[in-house]
N, C-alpha and C positions, 0 to 999 in steps of 0.2 A: 668479578673481572680478575684476570691474571695479575699477580703482584710482581712477577719477574718474568722477563723473557730474554732470550739470546737469539741473535740471528747470525747466519753464516753467509758472508758476502764475498769472501776470498774465492776466486775462481778455481785456483789449484786445489784448495781444500774441498770445494764442491765436487770436483772430479774424483778426488780420492775417496770421498765419502760415498759417491754413487757406486764406485767399484767395490768398496767394502760391503755395502748393503747387498749388492748383487752376489758377492761371494758368500755372504751369510745365508742367503736363500739357498744357494747351491749346497753349502755345508749341511743345512738342515733338510735338504731334499724337498723344498717347498716349490710347487709350480702353480702359478695363478690360473693358467688356462685349463680348460676341460676337454677331455677326449670327444671326438665327433659323435659317438653314440650317446654320450651324456647330453650333449646339446640338442641332438635330434629328439631324444626322449623328452627333454624339457619343453621344446616347442609343441610337441604332441600333447603333453600334459596340460599346457596352458590352453590349448584349443578344446580339450575334452574334459577338463576337470569338473567334478560334480559341485553344484552350488547348493548350499543349504536352503531349506524352504522357509525357515524363520527369518523375518525381516526386522532388524533393529536399527535401521538407518535413520530413524527419527531421533535417536539418542545423540547427545552432544559430545561424542568422543573427541579427545585430543591426544596427541602424542607429545612426549617430552624427551628430547634426546640431545646429544652434543651437536653443535653447528655442523651443517653439511651432511648429516646422516641420511642415508637412503635405504638402508636395510632396517625398516621399522617393525619391530616385533610386537610392541604393546601399545594399546590405546586405552585411556581411562575416562570414565564418566562417573560423577558422584552426585547423589541426591540426598536431601535431608528428608527424613521420615518422622512420623509421630513418635516412634520408638528410638530413633537415633539416626542411622545413615544407611543408604544403599550404595554399594560400590559395584560398578560394572567394569570388568577388566577384560578387554579383548586381546587375544593372542593370535598371531598370524597362523592361518590354517595351512601349514606346510604339508601335513599328511595328504591333503587334497591333490598335491602336485608330485608326490613321490610314490611310485609303484613299488610295493614290497618286493625285494629281490631283484629289482630292475637296475639299470645302469646308474641312475642318480643315487639310488639307495646304496649300491656297492661303493660308489665314489665317496659318498658322504661318510660311510663307515671307515673308509681309508683315511679321510681327512680328520674327522672327529669334531672339528670346530673351525670357525673363521679365525684366521690368524692376522693380526693387524701389524703392518710394517710401515715405516715412514714413507717408503716409495710405493705404497699401495697395499690393499688387503688381499689375502689369499682366502677366497670365499669358500664356505662349506658347500653352498649350492650355486649353480649357474646364476649369474647376475640377472638374467631375464626373469628368474623366479625371485631371488632374494632381494633384488633392488627394484622390482617392478610388479610382476603379477601377484605375488604373495605379500609384498610389503604394504603396510597400512598407511599409504601415502595420503595426504590430505585431498579431500574433494572427490575421491574415487571409491566406488563401492567394492568392498573386498570381503571374501569369506573369512571367518574367524572362529576360533573357539572362545566363547564368551562366558567368563565366570561371573556369577552374581552372588554377592555377599550382603546379607542383612546384618548390620552391626547395632549393638545397643549404644546407650549414651556414653559408655566407657570405651567404645571401640572394639569390644569383644564380639566375635562371630556368633550369631544366633541361628542363622540358617544359610545354606549355600546351594548353588546349582551350577551346572556346566552344560552348555549346549553349543552346537554349531549354529551360526547365524550370519547374515549379511550385515555389515556395518559400514559407516562412512565417517572418517575422521574429519572434523571441522577445521582443525588447524594443527600445524607442526610447529611446536614451540621448543626453545632451548631453555636450559636451566636458568640462564641469566635473565631471559625474558620473564620467566615465571617469577623469579625472585624480585625482579624490578616491579612487576605488576602488583605483587602482594605487598611489597614495602611501600608502594605509592598510596595504598589504601583504596584503590579503585579497581581491584581485581574482580573479574567475573566470578559468579557463584561457584563454578567448577573448581577454580583455584583456591578460593576461600575454604571450601570443604576439603581440598587436598591438604591444606595446612592443618585444619582442625583434626582430620582423621590421622594424618601423619604424626601429629603431636600426641594424640591419644595412644596410637600404637607404640610410639617410643616409650611412653610411660608404662604400658603393659610389658614391653621388653625389659624395662628397668625392674619391674616387680618380679618377673620370672628369672632374672639374673643374666639376661643376654648382654652381649658386648660387641663392640666394633672398634676397628682401628681408624681413627679420623686423622689421617696424615695428609699433608699437602700433596696434591697430585701433580705428576709430571707427564706432559703430553708432547710428543714429537709431532710437529706440523710442517707442511710444505705448501707454499703459496704458488708453486709452479716454477719459481726461480730459486728460492732459498729454503733451507730448513730452519726450523725454530724449535726451541724447547720452551714450552709454556708451563710455568709453575703457578698453581693457584690453590688457595685453601678451599675445602669442600663447602658448598653453599648449603644453607638449611633446606632449600627446596630439593636438593639431591637426596637428603635424608628422608624427607616426607615422601617423595616419590618411591624411594627404595622400600619404604615400609609397605606400600601396596604390593610390590613384588614379593616381599617376605611373607606377607599375609597369604598370598596365593600359594607360595611354595609350602608353607606350613599346612594349609588346607589340603593341598594335593598329597602331602606325605601322610596325613591322618586318614585320608580317604583310602590310600593304598594299603596302609597298615590294617584298617578295618576290613578291606577286601582280601588281605593276605597275598597281594601280588604287586610288584612295583620296583622302583629304583629310588633309593634315598641318597641324599648328599649327607654324609656323616663326618663327624670329627670328634675324636676323643677329648675328654677334659684334659687340661694341662697336668703333667705329672708333678709329683711333689718336688723333685729337684728343680724343675723350671720355675715353679711357684716360689720356692725358697730363694733362688737366685734373683728373681725379679723383686721380691720383697727387700732383699739386701740392696739392690740397685736403687730402689725407691728411697730407702733410708739414707744412703750415701748422697743422693742427689737432692736431699732436703724436702722430699715429698713422701713421707712414710705412708704405706698402705695399711689402713686399720685392719686388724684381724677379723673384725665382724662385718666387713664391707665386701660385697661381691666384686670381682675384678672388673666387671662391666661398668658398674657404678663408679669405681675408682677411675677408670679410663675416661669416662664422660666428664670427670671433673678436672682433667688435665688441660692446661693452657699451652697449646703448641706454638704460640708466639714467644714463649719464654724458653730460652735455650735448654735449660736443664730438663724441663718438662717435655720438650720436643724430643730430646735424647731418650727420655724414659718411654715415650710413646713408641719410638723405634724399637727399644728393647722389649716392649710388650709383644713383639712378633713371635717371641719364643713361646708364648702361651697359645698361639694359633697354628699348631702344627698337626699333621696327620690327616688332613681332610682327604676324603676319597668318596667313592660310590659303592653302594651296597645294594645289589639286586636280589630279589627273593621271589619265590613262587611256591606258596604253601606254608611251610614253617617260617615263622618270623625270625629275623636275625637277632642275635644276642644284643648287639649295639645298634640302636636306631636313632640316636639323637645327634644333632649338630651342636656341639658344646657352646660355640660362640653365640648361637641363636637361642640356646637353652630350650630346644624343642626339636622334635622330628621335622625334617625339612627336605624338599625335593626341588630340583631344577625343572621348571616347567614354563617359564615365561620368555625364553629366547630361542625358539625352534629354528629361526632363520640362521642363527649363528652357532648353535650348539646341538650336537646330534641327539643326546639323551632326552632333550625336551620333547621331541616329536613322539617318542615312545610313551613318555609320561602322560602327555595330553590324550593319546588314544586310550591308555589304560584308565585314566580318570573319567573320560567320557563314557566308556563302557560300564564302569562301576556306577556312575550316576544314572545311567539308563537301565541298569539291571540286565545287561546283556553280556555275552561271553567276551572276554578279552581275546582279540584275534590271535590265531596260532602263530602268525609271523612275528608278533610282539613277544610271545612266550619263548619262541625259538631264539630270539635275539638276546634275551636277558642274560644268559651266562657269559656273553662276551662284552657286554656294555661296560662293565667295570674297567676292564683292561683297555678298551678302546678310548674311553674318556680320560683315564689316568695318563695314557701315553700322549694323547693330544694336549693335555694340560702341560705336561713337561715340555713338549715341543714349543707351545705358545710362550711359556716362560723363558725358554732359551732365546727365542726370537726377540721378545720384549727386552730382555737384559742385554743381549748382544747389540741390538739396534741402539739402545740408549747409550751404551758404552761407545759405540762408533760415533754417534752424533756429538756426544760430549767431547770426545777427543778432537773431532773436527772443529767444534766451536772454540776450543781452547788452544788449537794448534799454533796460533800466532802469538800466544801469550807465555810461552815457555820462558822461565826466568823471572816472571813477575810475581809479586806478593799479594796475598789476599787475606781478609779477615774471614774466620770460619768458626763453626761450632762443632765439637766432637759429638757425633751421635752414636758411635760405638767405640769404646775404648780399646786400646791395644792390649793384648794379653801379655802378662809379665813372663819372664823366662822361668823355667823350672829346672829340675835337676838333669833333665835330658836335653836341654836346649844347647845347640851348638855355640861355640865361642863367638862366631860371626853373626849371630842372630840379630836381626833388626825388627823391632816390634812394628806392627802395622795396624792401624785402626781405620775408622770411616768418619769423614767430616762432611759437613754441608757448608759451602761457601755462603757468605752473607749476600754478596752481589758479584756475579750472578748466582742464583740459587741452584747450584750443582752439587750432587753428592759424588764423592770420590774416595779412593783409598789414600791414606797418608802415612808416611813412615815417621816413627818417633814414639816416645812414651806418652800416650794420650789418655786422658781421664774423661770419661763420658760426661757430657754436660758443660765442659769448660770451653771458654772462648780462647781461640788461639790465632796466631799469625802463621801462615804457611806460604811456601813457595812452590810453584808449578815446575816440576823437573822433567816431566815426560808427557807428551800427548801424541800417541802413535795411532793414526787413523786405521791403518791396515791391520794392526794387531788388536785394535779396539781396547787400548790401555791408556788410562790417565793416572798419573802418580804425582803426589805432592810430598813435600817434606816439611817437618816442623822447623820453624825458625827459632832456634836457640842453640846454634852450633850444629854440628853434624849429629844425626840421629844416633843415639847410643843405647845399648841394652840397659834395662833397669826396670824397677818397679814403677808401674804407671798409675798407681793409686788403687784404692780399695774397690773402685767400680770397674777395674780392668776386666776385659773379657766380655763386655756387653754385646759384642757381635757374635 
């Protein structure tokens, strides 16, 4: 359950926020609606799409998503076997509804991915496909690309297959429901096995040196009348479910590497400077990173309920930089690994919401069937890297801008008030080129409400501070605090300065 939430009930602030979010969409060139030719083609595709002949509707698939989700990409079913486990993972059959080179395809390439905004999503595909005909909604027969993995007792893949098939999801669950069922001790076998396999895969991730940032999540919600920011720690069930997606992405990557054609999601290992800086921060914050410990294992040991370790987890973002896409056809690329996963990896489990996944599914299915990869896929490979990187940047700008606007609105009536906070990124100390009027700025997280914001003053990462809200500008999407110990003054902010 969320451990902190804010609501916005002031009518004037609501109106200003609605305007600010509208302007943000215009600034980013985002339009929710689809051209008439795209909608016409979508209706035709729904009426005429090909249905697979394999029938797997007897399997007990379930979906696990945030509350209210309607664009359901994945459904999972797990079984215990004499050798270990069998994992069935169904992915929405988007290729069945998209004609290569057609209106939907062209529009999807322009958009790149679904962008989520507080006032509604900007979908990759028309909603009659992404939230209805192709979505793995409960109780409905749907075409899907179904991965089958046979795992041994350690969770390692021993055999795999991919085929198109008809499936029917039995239930649409939320992470909170899954966690509650498992914690109660009365969960059905499917969820019991999700936990078992998830934990085994997490251990395999630890052994190969993989890592993840387990930070509290902030979500902007709207109940029709008001906006909310919900802040919640990640649930174990989210990690177990994520491991099924990671398993699939790793299998897809290896399949494409073996076939010498595909699109990988790559990320270089952290450079020496970033590692040295993070080691220094860890020492200063009282949690030294042992030289012989992989950074993934070190991060798994951090307690983000403790202020200094929460600050250190935020600082670890410097180790997760440079992620991108690498397409290839023939010669293998020099860099094929995703450093945080510590293995080759591909995006393949969210085709309703991400462009590249549709192409990866078609490639992997062709490789499994020993058939030629379609020419339209090969022709698209050279531009997929740039299309996805551009859409990722746009999505990040929307996410950051929307969060800034909502935070400013939520705090707009509290200017002048004081708050307890934790410094999650220290302010940088002045240097020889610093102007005389320089004011150091760091990043804080309020204790209540749990909001992140910039703060003026000499700040040491991990310390608890008292701050005052000095600006909350909804239109400009700016929130600013100042440190309470007199006016902010230039000066050395401690040996952990520069954590941001």
